[in-house]
N, C-alpha and C positions, 0 to 999 in steps of 0.2 A: 582466523581472520580473513585469510585469502578466499575461503568459500563465500563469506558474506559480501566480499567485494565483487566477486563474479556474479552473485545473485543481484546486486545493486546494478551492475552493467546490464543484465538481462531486463530487469524492470525498466530501466532507463530507456533501453532500446525499444521495448514494447510500447512504452508510454509515447515516445517520439512518433512511432509508427501510428498510433492512434490519433495523435495530434495531426499528422499529415492526412489520414484518411477522413476524419470527422471535422477538422478544422476547429473553429471557435463558434461560440453561440449556444452551446448546450449547457444544462445544469450539471453542477458537479457530479451528481448521481450517475448521469449517463456515462461520463468518463470513468467513474469507478467501476461501474458494471462492465464496460468494455474491457478495462484492464484485468478485472477478475477473470473474465470469460477468456481472453487470450492468454492469460498465465496458466490457467487451469488447462487449456489445450496443450500447453508445453509440459504438462505433468507436474506442475508445482502445486503445493497445498496452499490455499489462499482462504483466510477467514476474514469476513467483512464485520465491520463494527465490533470487533473482538475486544472483550474487557480484559484489562490488565490491571493488577492490584498494584499500586505503588507504595513502596516502603522505604523509610528512612534508613540509615546505615545500621542502626541498632534494631531494626526490624519492626519499628512502630509503624503502623499503617497510616498512609497519608491521604489516601483516596483511591478512586478507581478512574482509570483512563480507558477511553474506548478508541482504539486505533482504527482508522479508516479501513487498512488492510494489514493483515499480519501474515507474512510470507514464509512458508517453511519453518514456522516456529523460531525465526531469528531476525527477520527484517520488518520494522514498522514503516508502513508508507502512509503518509497524510497527503491527500490531494487537495488542490485548491483550483478553482476555475475563475478566470477573470474574464471581464468584457475587453474585447480589443478596441 
């Protein structure tokens, strides 16, 4: 659990740095690409629009979910951009 919390901290710090540099007004995809670029530069494995199969507790398939980012095969990141 501690590793994923450290990973969360890294992603949060990078996202904030992107916010400071790019400010507001861009489409969500721009921020997504910036986050992917910077996280990969840090050596993290980042997959964009990664499909995840969702199953119920008994294994019944419930559907497919596409995570905006899937970082190091353990952290799902959903991005939202809002007008200021």
